[in-house]
C-alpha positions in Angstrom: -80.1 50.7 88.7 -77.6 52.7 90.9 -74.5 51.0 92.1 -72.0 52.9 94.3 -68.3 52.1 93.6 -65.4 53.0 95.9 -62.0 54.0 94.6 -61.0 56.0 91.5 -59.3 53.1 89.8 -62.3 50.9 90.2 -64.7 53.6 88.9 -62.5 54.3 85.8 -62.2 50.6 85.0 -66.0 50.1 85.2 -66.7 53.2 83.1 -64.2 52.0 80.4 -65.8 48.6 80.1 -69.1 46.9 80.6 -70.2 45.8 84.1 -71.0 42.1 84.4 -73.7 41.2 87.0 -75.6 38.0 87.3 -74.5 36.8 83.9 -75.6 40.0 82.1 -73.5 42.9 80.9 -74.5 46.5 81.7 -73.2 49.8 80.4 -72.0 52.0 83.2 -72.1 55.8 83.4 -71.6 58.4 86.0 -74.6 59.3 88.1 -76.0 62.7 87.3 -78.1 64.3 90.0 -80.6 66.8 88.6 -84.0 68.2 89.2 -86.5 70.6 87.7 -84.2 73.5 88.7 -81.1 72.1 87.0 -80.2 74.4 84.2 -78.3 73.2 81.1 -75.4 75.5 80.4 -75.6 74.7 76.7 -79.2 75.4 75.7 -80.2 77.2 79.0 -83.3 75.0 79.4 -84.2 73.3 82.7 -84.4 69.7 83.7 -81.5 68.1 82.0 -77.7 67.9 82.2 -75.4 69.4 79.6 -73.8 66.0 78.8 -77.3 64.9 77.7 -78.1 68.0 75.6 -78.4 67.8 71.9 -79.9 71.2 71.4 -78.1 74.3 70.0 -75.8 76.3 72.3 -77.3 79.6 73.4 -75.7 82.6 75.1 -77.1 83.3 78.6 -76.6 87.1 78.0 -78.1 87.8 74.6 -79.8 84.5 73.5 -77.8 84.3 70.3 -76.4 81.0 69.0 -72.9 81.1 70.7 -71.5 80.0 74.0 -71.8 82.6 76.8 -68.0 82.9 77.2 -67.7 84.1 73.6 -70.4 86.8 74.0 -69.4 90.3 72.7 -71.5 93.4 72.5 -70.7 93.9 68.8 -68.8 97.1 69.2 -65.4 96.7 67.7 -63.6 98.9 70.3 -65.0 96.9 73.2 -62.6 94.1 74.4 -65.0 92.6 77.0 -66.0 89.0 76.3 -68.4 86.7 78.1 -69.7 89.3 80.5 -72.6 91.8 80.8 -71.4 95.4 80.5 -73.1 98.8 80.2 -74.0 98.7 76.5 -75.2 95.1 76.5 -78.8 94.3 75.7 -79.7 91.5 78.1 -82.4 89.0 77.2 -83.6 85.8 78.8 -83.7 82.7 76.5 -86.8 81.3 78.2 -89.0 84.3 78.8 -87.5 87.1 76.7 -87.4 89.5 79.7 -84.4 91.7 80.4 -82.4 89.5 82.7 -79.7 86.9 82.0 -81.0 83.3 81.4 -79.0 82.2 84.4 -80.4 84.7 86.9 -81.3 83.3 90.2 -84.3 85.7 90.2 -85.8 83.7 87.3 -89.2 82.3 88.1 -88.2 78.7 87.5 -85.8 78.9 90.4 -88.3 80.7 92.6 -91.1 78.2 91.9 -89.1 75.0 92.6 
């Protein structure tokens, strides 16, 4: 069931407590709009929102188990973090091809 509420105070009050309608109590949560092309920024899979994700966090650059913003190339003298740079080996978490997992050229984006 989707109910639209107006006003920040009303929304926050309903989210903090249960919503009573027709003698029944309902748990309220924010509406999450997503589709097959919605990509989770935690596990990099498609079709679910990060707040619903229970899978391991993967890097969008190298597919290792760390958040993308903590990505480093492994060279001790390189200060760059969380970005692709010249000596980075790029790998997609979904297809293992040499592009970032968040690339808009990825076939999941193209096919939807």
